[in-house]
C-alpha positions as CSV (number, residue, x, y, z in Angstrom):
1,X,-84.0,-22.8,159.4
2,X,-81.7,-21.7,156.6
3,X,-82.8,-19.7,153.5
4,X,-81.3,-17.8,150.5
5,X,-82.7,-15.1,148.3
6,X,-82.1,-14.5,144.6
7,X,-83.2,-11.9,142.0
8,X,-83.6,-11.7,138.2
9,X,-85.0,-15.3,138.1
10,X,-87.3,-15.8,135.1
11,X,-90.9,-16.3,136.1
12,X,-93.5,-17.8,133.7
13,X,-96.9,-17.0,135.1
14,X,-98.1,-15.7,138.4
15,X,-96.2,-15.7,141.7
16,X,-95.9,-19.0,143.3
17,X,-95.0,-20.8,146.6
18,X,-93.7,-24.4,146.3
19,X,-93.4,-26.7,149.4
20,X,-91.4,-29.9,149.4
21,X,-91.5,-32.8,151.9
22,X,-88.2,-34.7,152.0
23,X,-86.7,-35.9,155.3
24,X,-83.3,-36.1,153.7
25,X,-83.0,-32.3,153.3
26,X,-85.6,-31.1,155.7
27,X,-86.0,-33.7,158.5
28,X,-89.2,-33.2,160.4
29,X,-90.2,-30.1,158.5
30,X,-90.1,-28.9,154.9
31,X,-88.2,-27.1,152.2
32,X,-89.7,-24.3,150.2
33,X,-89.2,-22.1,147.1
34,X,-91.1,-18.8,146.7
35,X,-91.1,-16.6,143.7
36,X,-92.9,-13.3,144.4
37,X,-92.3,-11.9,140.9
38,X,-89.2,-9.9,141.9
39,X,-87.1,-12.3,144.0
40,X,-86.8,-16.0,144.8
41,X,-86.5,-17.2,148.3
42,X,-85.6,-20.8,149.0
43,X,-85.1,-22.5,152.4
44,X,-84.9,-25.7,154.4
45,X,-85.9,-26.4,157.9
46,X,-85.8,-29.3,160.3
47,X,-84.3,-30.7,163.4
48,X,-80.7,-29.3,163.7
49,X,-79.3,-32.5,165.1
50,X,-80.5,-34.6,162.1
51,X,-79.0,-32.7,159.1
52,X,-76.4,-30.2,157.8
53,X,-78.5,-27.2,156.9
54,X,-75.9,-25.6,154.5
55,X,-75.4,-28.8,152.7
56,X,-79.1,-29.5,152.5
57,X,-79.7,-26.0,151.2
58,X,-77.1,-26.6,148.5
59,X,-78.6,-29.9,147.6
60,X,-82.1,-28.4,147.5
61,X,-81.0,-25.6,145.2
62,X,-79.4,-28.0,142.8
63,X,-82.6,-30.1,142.6
64,X,-84.9,-27.2,141.6
65,X,-84.0,-27.2,137.9
66,X,-87.5,-28.3,136.8
67,X,-89.1,-25.6,139.0
68,X,-86.9,-22.5,139.0
69,X,-83.8,-21.6,137.0
70,X,-81.2,-20.7,139.7
71,X,-78.2,-21.8,137.8
72,X,-75.5,-19.0,137.7
73,X,-77.6,-16.9,140.0
74,X,-75.7,-15.3,142.9
75,X,-77.6,-15.2,146.2
76,X,-78.5,-11.9,147.6
77,X,-78.5,-13.0,151.2
78,X,-78.4,-16.0,153.6
79,X,-80.6,-16.0,156.7
80,X,-80.5,-18.3,159.7
81,X,-83.2,-18.7,162.3
82,X,-83.9,-21.1,165.1
83,X,-87.4,-21.7,166.4
84,X,-89.1,-24.0,168.9
85,X,-91.7,-26.7,167.9
86,X,-93.4,-26.5,171.3
87,X,-95.9,-23.7,170.2
88,X,-94.8,-21.3,172.9
89,X,-92.0,-21.0,175.6
90,X,-93.0,-21.8,179.1
91,X,-92.1,-18.5,180.8
92,X,-93.0,-15.5,178.7
93,X,-93.6,-12.8,181.3
94,X,-91.9,-11.1,184.3
95,X,-91.8,-7.7,185.9
96,X,-89.5,-6.5,183.2
97,X,-91.7,-7.2,180.2
98,X,-93.7,-9.7,178.1
99,X,-92.5,-11.8,175.1
100,X,-94.7,-11.9,172.0
101,X,-94.4,-13.5,168.5
102,X,-91.2,-15.2,167.6
103,X,-89.5,-14.0,170.8
104,X,-92.0,-16.1,172.8
105,X,-91.7,-19.1,170.4
106,X,-95.3,-18.4,169.3
107,X,-95.3,-20.4,166.1
108,X,-97.4,-23.3,164.9
109,X,-95.7,-26.5,166.0
110,X,-96.8,-28.1,162.7
111,X,-95.9,-25.5,160.0
112,X,-93.9,-23.0,162.1
113,X,-96.2,-20.3,160.7
114,X,-96.0,-17.3,163.0
115,X,-98.5,-14.6,161.9
116,X,-101.7,-16.0,163.4
117,X,-100.1,-17.1,166.7
118,X,-98.4,-13.7,166.9
119,X,-101.7,-11.9,166.5
120,X,-103.3,-14.1,169.1
121,X,-100.5,-13.6,171.6
122,X,-100.3,-9.9,171.0
123,X,-104.0,-9.5,171.9
124,X,-103.4,-11.6,175.0
125,X,-100.4,-9.4,175.9
126,X,-102.3,-6.1,175.4
127,X,-105.1,-7.3,177.7
128,X,-102.5,-8.5,180.3
129,X,-100.7,-5.1,180.2
130,X,-104.0,-3.2,180.7
131,X,-104.9,-5.4,183.6
132,X,-101.5,-5.1,185.1
133,X,-101.4,-1.3,185.0
134,X,-105.0,-1.2,186.3
135,X,-104.2,-3.3,189.4
136,X,-100.4,-3.3,189.7
137,X,-100.7,-6.8,190.9
138,X,-97.9,-9.2,190.2
139,X,-100.2,-12.2,189.9
140,X,-101.7,-10.7,186.8
141,X,-98.5,-11.6,185.0
142,X,-98.8,-15.2,186.0
143,X,-101.9,-15.5,183.8
144,X,-99.7,-14.6,180.8
145,X,-98.4,-18.2,180.4
146,X,-97.1,-20.1,177.5
147,X,-98.8,-23.2,178.9
148,X,-102.2,-21.6,178.4
149,X,-101.4,-20.7,174.8
150,X,-99.8,-24.0,174.0
151,X,-103.1,-25.8,174.9
152,X,-104.6,-24.5,171.7
153,X,-102.1,-26.6,169.7
154,X,-102.6,-30.0,171.2
155,X,-103.5,-31.7,167.9
156,X,-100.7,-30.0,166.0
157,X,-98.2,-31.0,168.6
158,X,-99.3,-34.6,168.2
159,X,-98.9,-34.3,164.4
160,X,-95.5,-32.7,164.9
161,X,-94.3,-35.6,167.0
162,X,-95.7,-38.1,164.4
163,X,-93.9,-36.2,161.5
164,X,-90.7,-36.2,163.5
165,X,-90.7,-40.0,163.4
166,X,-90.8,-40.2,159.6
167,X,-87.2,-40.5,158.2
168,X,-87.9,-42.2,154.9
169,X,-88.6,-40.3,151.7
170,X,-90.6,-43.3,150.5
171,X,-92.9,-43.1,153.5
172,X,-93.5,-39.5,152.8
173,X,-94.5,-40.3,149.3
174,X,-96.9,-42.9,150.4
175,X,-98.4,-40.6,153.1
176,X,-98.9,-37.8,150.6
177,X,-100.6,-40.3,148.2
178,X,-102.9,-41.5,150.9
179,X,-103.8,-38.0,152.0
180,X,-104.5,-37.0,148.4
181,X,-106.8,-40.0,147.8
182,X,-108.5,-39.3,151.1
183,X,-109.0,-35.7,150.2
184,X,-110.4,-36.7,146.8
185,X,-112.8,-39.2,148.4
186,X,-114.0,-36.6,150.8
187,X,-114.5,-34.1,148.0
188,X,-116.4,-36.6,146.0
189,X,-118.6,-37.6,149.0
190,X,-119.2,-33.9,149.8
191,X,-120.2,-33.3,146.2
192,X,-122.5,-36.3,146.1
193,X,-124.1,-35.3,149.4
194,X,-124.6,-31.7,148.2
195,X,-126.2,-33.0,145.0
196,X,-128.6,-35.2,147.0
197,X,-129.5,-32.3,149.3
198,X,-130.2,-30.0,146.3
199,X,-132.2,-32.7,144.6
200,X,-134.2,-33.3,147.7
201,X,-134.8,-29.6,148.2
202,X,-135.9,-29.3,144.5
203,X,-138.2,-32.3,144.9
204,X,-139.8,-30.8,148.1
205,X,-140.3,-27.5,146.2
206,X,-142.0,-29.3,143.4
207,X,-144.4,-31.3,145.5
208,X,-146.9,-28.5,146.3
209,X,-147.1,-27.7,142.6
210,X,-147.9,-31.3,141.7
211,X,-150.5,-31.4,144.5
212,X,-152.2,-28.3,143.2
213,X,-152.3,-29.6,139.6
214,X,-154.0,-32.8,140.7
215,X,-156.8,-31.0,142.6
């Protein structure tokens, strides 16, 4: 993952977070541009063996003209980070300590988001530490396993592997269009079902009044 930060970039409207799916500049992951009202952060992420991150970041920056005006803006910083897609490292505990958060590879295998997995793993670590000091038994540490944590992300790991196979920008466009149409259909069906439920409920509520009026 490579990212750059800029400041003094014009912003028309509220803060925003843009995500871009393009296997040419972010193979297997995504590119992003965030404007928080004070600074702009852009980045690209993907499988290191399948792209040149610095070149991809330069290409991505040059393509943002319709979204953000980064021309003639000097970057404040460049950051580089590596992370695992496996949701968690296999061995994250020994007698010397426990790994949590990014150190343990505790990120979502689909989005690489780390806050929620970090909070979950931190709670697990706190309980393990309490049990360890309470019993001083080495086997307590064996329960603090990345395998147990990774089992929570089975569906996301499957989607991660599926996304890794997509190397065509055209396929990404088709996939996004299909997902959007499916989401729209689901929204319409949910709205229709909600309308029918409300109508049925109102009809049921009116029936006693009709029965009373006919007596």
